[in-house]
C-alpha positions in Angstrom: 10.6 21.7 -25.2 7.6 20.8 -27.4 7.0 24.5 -28.2 10.7 25.0 -29.1 10.7 21.9 -31.4 7.5 23.1 -33.1 9.0 26.5 -33.7 12.2 25.0 -35.2 10.2 22.7 -37.4 8.0 25.6 -38.6 11.1 27.7 -39.3 12.7 24.9 -41.2 9.5 24.4 -43.3 9.4 28.1 -44.1 13.1 28.0 -45.2 12.3 25.0 -47.4 9.4 26.8 -48.9 11.5 29.8 -49.6 14.3 27.6 -51.1 11.7 26.0 -53.4 10.3 29.4 -54.4 13.7 30.6 -55.4 14.3 27.4 -57.5 11.0 27.7 -59.2 11.6 31.4 -60.0 15.0 30.6 -61.5 13.6 27.8 -63.7 10.8 30.1 -64.9 13.4 32.7 -65.9 15.7 30.1 -67.5 12.8 29.0 -69.7 11.8 32.6 -70.4 14.9 34.8 -70.9 17.5 32.0 -70.6 20.1 31.4 -67.9 22.6 34.0 -69.3 20.1 36.8 -68.8 18.8 35.6 -65.5 20.1 37.8 -62.6 19.8 37.3 -58.9 17.7 40.4 -58.8 15.3 39.0 -61.3 15.0 35.7 -59.4 14.4 37.6 -56.1 11.6 39.6 -57.8 10.0 36.6 -59.3 10.2 34.7 -56.0 8.9 37.7 -54.1 11.9 37.7 -51.7 14.9 40.0 -51.1 18.2 39.6 -53.0 19.9 38.8 -49.7 17.5 35.9 -49.2 18.6 34.4 -52.5 22.2 34.8 -51.6 21.6 33.2 -48.3 20.3 30.1 -50.0 22.7 30.3 -53.0 25.9 32.3 -52.4 26.8 32.4 -56.0 24.9 32.4 -59.3 26.6 29.1 -60.2 25.3 27.6 -57.0 21.8 28.7 -57.9 22.0 27.2 -61.4 23.4 23.9 -60.1 20.8 23.7 -57.4 17.9 24.7 -59.7 18.9 22.2 -62.4 19.5 19.4 -59.9 16.0 19.9 -58.5 14.6 20.2 -62.0 16.1 16.9 -63.2 14.9 15.2 -60.1 11.3 16.4 -60.5 11.3 16.0 -64.3 13.6 13.0 -64.9 14.5 11.9 -68.4 13.0 8.6 -69.6 14.1 5.7 -67.5 15.7 2.8 -69.5 13.9 0.3 -67.3 10.7 1.5 -68.8 11.6 -0.1 -72.1 14.1 -2.7 -71.0 11.7 -4.4 -68.7 8.4 -3.8 -70.5 8.9 -3.6 -74.3 9.8 -6.2 -76.9 13.4 -5.3 -77.9 12.4 -5.1 -81.6 10.1 -2.2 -80.6 12.7 -0.3 -78.6 13.2 2.4 -81.2 9.6 3.6 -81.4 9.1 3.1 -77.7 12.2 5.0 -76.7 11.5 7.9 -79.1 7.9 8.1 -78.1 8.9 8.4 -74.4 11.7 10.9 -75.1 9.5 13.1 -77.2 6.7 13.0 -74.7 9.3 14.1 -72.1 10.4 17.0 -74.3 6.8 18.1 -74.8 6.4 18.3 -71.1 9.7 20.1 -70.4 10.2 22.1 -73.6 10.1 25.6 -72.0 13.0 25.0 -69.8 15.0 22.9 -72.3 14.6 25.7 -74.9 16.1 28.3 -72.6 18.9 26.0 -71.4 20.1 24.9 -74.8 19.9 28.4 -76.3 22.5 29.6 -73.7 24.6 26.4 -73.4 27.5 27.8 -75.4 27.6 31.0 -73.3 28.0 29.6 -69.8 30.6 27.0 -68.7 28.6 26.2 -65.5 25.5 25.5 -67.6 27.5 23.2 -69.9 28.8 21.3 -66.9 25.4 21.0 -65.4 24.0 19.5 -68.6 26.7 16.8 -69.1 24.8 14.2 -67.1 21.9 14.7 -69.6 24.4 14.2 -72.4 25.4 10.9 -70.9 21.8 9.8 -70.5 21.1 10.7 -74.2 24.1 8.6 -75.2 22.7 5.7 -73.3 19.4 6.2 -75.0 21.1 6.2 -78.4 22.9 3.0 -77.6 19.6 1.3 -76.7 17.9 2.5 -79.9 20.8 1.0 -81.9 21.1 -2.2 -79.8 18.6 -4.4 -81.6 18.8 -3.0 -85.1 20.0 -5.4 -87.8 23.8 -5.7 -87.6 24.3 -3.8 -90.9 22.7 -0.8 -89.3 23.7 -1.1 -85.6 27.4 -0.8 -86.5 26.9 1.8 -89.2 28.3 5.3 -88.7 25.5 6.9 -90.8 22.8 5.2 -88.9 24.5 6.2 -85.6 24.4 9.8 -86.8 20.7 9.5 -87.6 20.0 8.1 -84.2 22.1 10.9 -82.6 20.1 13.4 -84.4 16.8 11.7 -83.5 17.3 12.1 -79.8 18.1 15.8 -79.8 15.7 18.3 -78.3 16.3 20.5 -81.4 15.0 17.7 -83.7 11.8 17.4 -81.7 11.5 21.2 -81.5 11.9 21.8 -85.3 9.4 19.1 -86.2 6.9 20.4 -83.7 7.2 23.8 -85.3 6.1 22.0 -88.5 2.9 21.2 -86.7 3.6 17.5 -86.3 2.5 15.9 -83.0 4.7 13.7 -80.8 3.3 10.5 -82.2 3.9 11.6 -85.8 7.4 12.7 -85.0 8.3 9.4 -83.3 6.9 7.4 -86.2 8.9 9.6 -88.7 12.2 9.3 -86.9 11.8 5.6 -86.2 11.3 5.1 -90.0 14.4 7.1 -90.7 16.4 5.1 -88.1 15.2 1.8 -89.6 15.9 2.8 -93.2 19.0 5.0 -92.8 21.4 4.7 -95.7 24.2 2.2 -95.4 27.7 3.5 -96.1 
């Protein structure tokens, strides 16, 4: 009985390792060629497994994408609102939030770049990214929450804040050789001094 239990446990561990290898391979390809160009064959090659092994774990490409992105968001979560709500003076929320968000982008940029480049091409990808959209909307609201009333209820300021939290904003400013601290300071200044309509 003990031997049988050990064998089952070992087999389950091996299956879990294979499952993770497939997910890791998919994410590497998503960040490299993008999800639209990622095939089951390419994932199998990258993971050093057979195509049938990939299909056994993920019967459809949509299942693989959903599983890989779910695992990725769990292992690389977006900034947690508790990190500023519980620890930061509300007046400092904009700079604190933007600093945390841009640091997150710097650590996950390879995958984000691939995902966003293909978002308009794949309905399943768009669906998988909607929870991230909701999280960014929450972050936007918190950036606006303790601004002066004239700005917190202003449409132009909200547009500035919406722009400030986008990956593409961080990406473009990074390409201009600004570091994360400089980008956060620049965007916070823009948020605090956005034009009033």
